[in-house]
C-alpha positions as CSV (number, residue, x, y, z in Angstrom):
1,M,-147.1,163.5,28.8
2,V,-150.8,164.0,28.3
3,D,-153.0,160.9,28.0
4,F,-156.2,161.3,25.9
5,S,-158.1,158.1,26.4
6,D,-161.9,157.7,25.7
7,E,-162.1,161.4,24.8
8,D,-164.3,163.0,22.2
9,L,-162.1,165.7,20.7
10,S,-164.2,166.2,17.5
11,G,-163.8,169.6,16.0
12,S,-160.7,170.4,18.0
13,T,-158.0,172.6,16.5
14,F,-154.3,171.8,17.1
15,H,-152.1,174.8,16.0
16,H,-148.4,175.0,16.5
17,V,-148.5,171.6,18.4
18,R,-145.7,169.2,18.7
19,L,-146.8,165.5,18.5
20,Q,-143.4,163.9,18.0
21,G,-143.4,160.4,19.3
22,A,-147.2,160.5,19.9
23,A,-149.1,157.3,19.7
24,L,-152.7,157.3,18.2
25,T,-154.5,154.0,18.5
26,Q,-158.2,153.2,17.7
27,V,-158.7,156.8,16.6
28,D,-161.6,158.0,14.5
29,A,-160.1,160.8,12.4
30,A,-162.6,160.8,9.5
31,G,-162.7,164.1,7.8
32,I,-159.5,165.3,9.5
33,T,-157.6,168.2,7.9
34,I,-153.8,168.2,8.2
35,R,-151.9,171.1,6.7
36,D,-148.3,172.3,7.0
37,A,-147.4,169.1,8.9
38,T,-144.3,166.9,8.9
39,L,-144.9,163.1,9.0
40,E,-141.4,162.1,8.3
41,G,-140.8,158.6,9.7
42,A,-144.4,158.1,10.6
43,D,-145.5,154.5,11.1
44,L,-149.2,154.0,10.0
45,R,-150.6,150.5,10.5
46,S,-154.2,149.3,10.0
47,V,-155.2,152.8,8.9
48,V,-158.2,153.4,6.6
49,L,-157.4,156.2,4.1
50,S,-160.3,155.7,1.7
51,G,-161.3,159.0,0.1
52,A,-158.2,160.7,1.5
53,R,-156.7,163.5,-0.6
54,L,-153.0,164.4,-0.3
55,R,-152.1,167.6,-2.1
56,G,-148.7,169.4,-2.4
57,V,-147.0,166.5,-0.6
58,E,-143.4,165.5,-0.7
59,M,-143.0,161.7,-0.7
60,A,-139.6,159.9,-0.8
61,D,-138.7,156.5,0.4
62,V,-142.4,155.8,1.3
63,Q,-143.6,152.2,1.7
64,I,-147.3,151.2,1.4
65,S,-148.6,147.7,1.9
66,G,-152.3,146.7,2.1
67,E,-155.4,146.7,0.1
68,V,-155.1,149.4,-2.5
69,E,-157.8,150.3,-5.0
70,R,-157.8,153.4,-7.2
71,L,-154.7,155.2,-6.0
72,V,-154.2,158.2,-8.2
73,V,-150.7,159.7,-8.2
74,N,-150.2,162.8,-10.2
75,G,-153.3,162.0,-12.3
76,V,-152.4,158.3,-12.9
77,D,-154.3,155.4,-11.2
78,V,-151.3,153.2,-10.2
79,A,-153.4,150.5,-8.5
80,P,-153.9,148.5,-11.7
81,L,-150.1,148.8,-12.4
82,V,-149.3,147.5,-9.0
83,Q,-151.7,144.6,-9.4
84,A,-150.3,143.7,-12.8
85,E,-146.7,143.8,-11.5
86,L,-147.5,141.6,-8.6
87,D,-149.2,139.1,-10.9
88,R,-146.2,139.2,-13.2
89,R,-143.9,138.3,-10.4
90,D,-146.2,135.5,-9.1
91,P,-148.5,134.3,-11.9
92,E,-150.2,131.9,-9.5
93,R,-151.5,135.0,-7.5
94,R,-154.3,135.4,-10.0
95,L,-155.9,132.3,-8.8
96,M,-156.5,133.9,-5.4
97,R,-159.1,136.0,-7.3
98,A,-160.6,133.0,-9.1
99,T,-164.2,133.1,-10.1
100,T,-164.8,129.4,-10.9
101,A,-164.8,126.4,-8.6
102,E,-162.1,124.6,-10.4
103,E,-159.8,127.6,-10.3
104,L,-160.4,127.9,-6.6
105,R,-159.5,124.3,-6.0
106,E,-156.3,124.9,-8.1
107,G,-155.5,128.0,-6.1
108,W,-156.0,126.2,-2.8
109,A,-153.7,123.3,-3.9
110,I,-151.0,125.9,-4.7
111,L,-151.4,127.5,-1.3
112,E,-151.0,124.1,0.5
113,R,-147.9,123.4,-1.5
114,L,-146.3,126.8,-0.8
115,W,-147.2,126.7,2.9
116,E,-145.6,123.2,3.2
117,G,-142.3,124.8,2.2
118,T,-142.7,127.8,4.5
119,V,-143.5,125.5,7.5
120,A,-140.5,123.4,6.7
121,R,-138.3,126.6,6.9
122,A,-139.9,127.5,10.2
123,Q,-139.4,124.1,11.7
124,A,-135.6,124.5,11.1
125,L,-135.5,127.6,13.4
126,A,-135.0,127.6,17.2
127,P,-138.4,127.4,18.9
128,E,-138.1,130.9,20.5
129,L,-137.7,132.5,17.0
130,L,-141.1,131.3,16.1
131,H,-142.5,133.6,18.7
132,A,-140.3,136.5,17.6
133,S,-141.8,139.7,16.2
134,V,-140.1,141.3,13.2
135,D,-140.7,145.1,13.1
136,G,-143.7,144.8,15.3
137,E,-145.5,142.3,13.1
138,W,-147.0,139.0,14.1
139,S,-144.7,136.2,14.9
140,F,-144.8,133.0,12.8
141,I,-146.9,131.3,15.4
142,Q,-149.3,134.2,15.6
143,T,-149.6,134.2,11.8
144,L,-150.7,130.6,11.8
145,R,-153.2,131.3,14.6
146,H,-154.7,134.1,12.6
147,L,-155.1,132.0,9.5
148,A,-157.1,129.5,11.6
149,F,-159.3,132.4,12.7
150,A,-159.8,133.4,9.1
151,T,-161.0,130.0,8.0
152,E,-163.2,129.6,11.1
153,S,-164.8,133.0,10.4
154,W,-165.3,132.9,6.6
155,L,-165.9,129.2,6.1
156,L,-167.2,127.6,9.3
157,R,-169.2,130.6,10.4
158,A,-170.2,132.7,7.3
159,I,-170.7,129.8,4.9
160,Q,-171.5,126.8,7.1
161,G,-173.4,128.6,9.8
162,D,-171.4,127.7,12.9
163,K,-172.2,130.5,15.3
164,A,-169.0,130.3,17.3
165,P,-166.4,128.2,15.5
166,W,-163.3,129.6,17.0
167,D,-160.6,127.6,18.8
168,P,-159.3,129.3,21.9
169,L,-155.9,129.7,20.2
170,S,-157.3,131.4,17.1
171,L,-156.2,135.0,16.7
172,P,-158.3,137.8,15.2
173,W,-156.7,141.0,13.9
174,D,-155.2,143.2,16.6
175,E,-157.9,145.9,16.4
176,A,-160.8,143.5,16.6
177,P,-163.5,144.6,19.0
178,P,-164.1,142.4,22.1
179,I,-166.9,140.0,21.3
180,P,-168.2,137.5,23.8
181,G,-167.1,134.0,22.8
182,M,-164.5,135.2,20.3
183,P,-160.9,134.6,21.4
184,H,-158.3,137.3,21.5
185,D,-155.3,136.1,23.4
186,R,-152.4,137.7,21.5
187,D,-149.9,136.8,24.1
188,A,-150.5,133.0,24.2
189,Q,-147.4,131.1,23.2
190,P,-148.3,127.6,22.1
191,D,-145.6,125.5,20.5
192,L,-145.5,124.9,16.8
193,G,-146.8,121.4,17.0
194,T,-150.0,122.5,18.8
195,V,-150.6,125.3,16.3
196,L,-149.9,123.0,13.3
197,R,-152.5,120.5,14.5
198,L,-155.1,123.3,14.6
199,R,-153.9,124.7,11.3
200,Q,-154.0,121.3,9.5
201,D,-157.5,120.7,10.7
202,R,-158.7,124.1,9.4
203,M,-156.9,123.6,6.0
204,A,-158.5,120.2,5.7
205,R,-161.9,121.7,6.1
206,V,-161.3,124.2,3.3
207,R,-160.0,121.4,1.1
208,A,-163.1,119.2,1.8
209,Y,-165.5,122.1,1.1
210,L,-163.8,123.0,-2.1
211,S,-163.8,119.4,-3.3
212,T,-167.6,119.4,-3.9
213,L,-167.9,123.1,-4.7
214,T,-169.7,124.0,-8.0
215,D,-169.9,127.2,-9.9
216,E,-173.5,127.6,-8.9
217,D,-172.4,127.4,-5.2
218,L,-170.0,130.3,-5.7
219,V,-172.7,132.8,-6.6
220,A,-175.1,131.6,-3.9
221,T,-175.8,133.8,-0.9
222,T,-175.2,132.6,2.7
223,T,-177.8,132.6,5.4
224,P,-176.9,135.2,8.1
225,V,-175.7,133.7,11.4
226,D,-177.9,134.8,14.3
227,A,-175.1,135.4,16.8
228,P,-172.5,138.1,17.5
229,G,-169.1,137.5,16.1
230,W,-167.0,137.9,13.0
231,P,-168.0,138.4,10.3
232,E,-171.1,140.3,11.4
233,P,-174.4,138.6,11.0
234,Q,-175.3,139.3,7.4
235,A,-175.6,137.6,4.1
236,F,-172.5,137.1,1.9
237,V,-171.7,135.7,-1.6
238,V,-170.0,132.4,-1.1
239,G,-167.3,133.1,-3.6
240,D,-166.4,136.4,-1.8
241,C,-166.0,134.5,1.5
242,L,-163.7,131.9,-0.1
243,R,-161.6,134.6,-1.8
244,V,-161.1,136.3,1.5
245,I,-159.6,133.0,2.8
246,L,-157.3,132.5,-0.2
247,N,-156.1,136.0,-0.1
248,E,-155.4,135.9,3.6
249,E,-153.4,132.7,3.0
250,W,-151.4,134.2,0.1
251,E,-150.6,137.5,1.8
252,H,-149.7,136.2,5.2
253,R,-147.4,133.6,3.7
254,R,-145.7,136.3,1.8
255,F,-145.2,138.2,5.1
256,A,-144.1,135.1,6.8
257,E,-141.4,134.4,4.2
258,R,-140.2,138.0,4.4
259,D,-139.8,137.7,8.2
260,L,-138.2,134.2,8.0
261,D,-135.6,135.7,5.6
262,L,-134.8,138.3,8.3
263,L,-134.8,135.8,11.1
264,T,-132.4,133.5,9.3
265,G,-130.2,136.3,8.1
266,A,-131.0,135.7,4.4
267,S,-130.9,138.7,2.0
């Protein structure tokens, strides 16, 4: 077993090479060329494929989840079709892309109602199952910790200017770079009550901010925070920051419900 860690292999050629079972993490493969390769059963997570071109491929039983824009399959951009189908299944999903203050308030109220039901399902499980990972994804507790991080980053920091708003239990995405002062303890195992107190506080802050939000506020630009952290110190449109929070809430609840179904044995 060869271990390539912290290596610069730019421009390397791999010909007649077996990589079965290989693990590539935090790899910059921009501009890579792959030809005559078999990727059957490959597991790609947190992978950026923007600008990728796949030609002469054979794809059957392939699952893609993530942020998809302009995905052209055999000459047809299927991204709008996917968006429309998801909106058809859940009409309330459109409010996560709201462009008015009133719609954002409505969208947030929907999220709070939906999450109340999801949390009730989780509370009925054995405590150890709340720390269980399904198919390598975050546990229910980790999901709630990440949503606290999302609110802290995009509301408390980006919009309200707090340089380091993170609770020690908050959880950034797995590939987040180490930043002084920003927590990243994936292995912490707080109980549900502890995480819910943090979660409820962060949700209340979003609710309070949205209660006085105006349409003019939505198009305003934030003042960059002069400190390292996430998001990076730069100006953002307020509405974009809020839509990040709403979409994080929507998608992670969908994932949580999926995993709760599996944990409870539901079909």
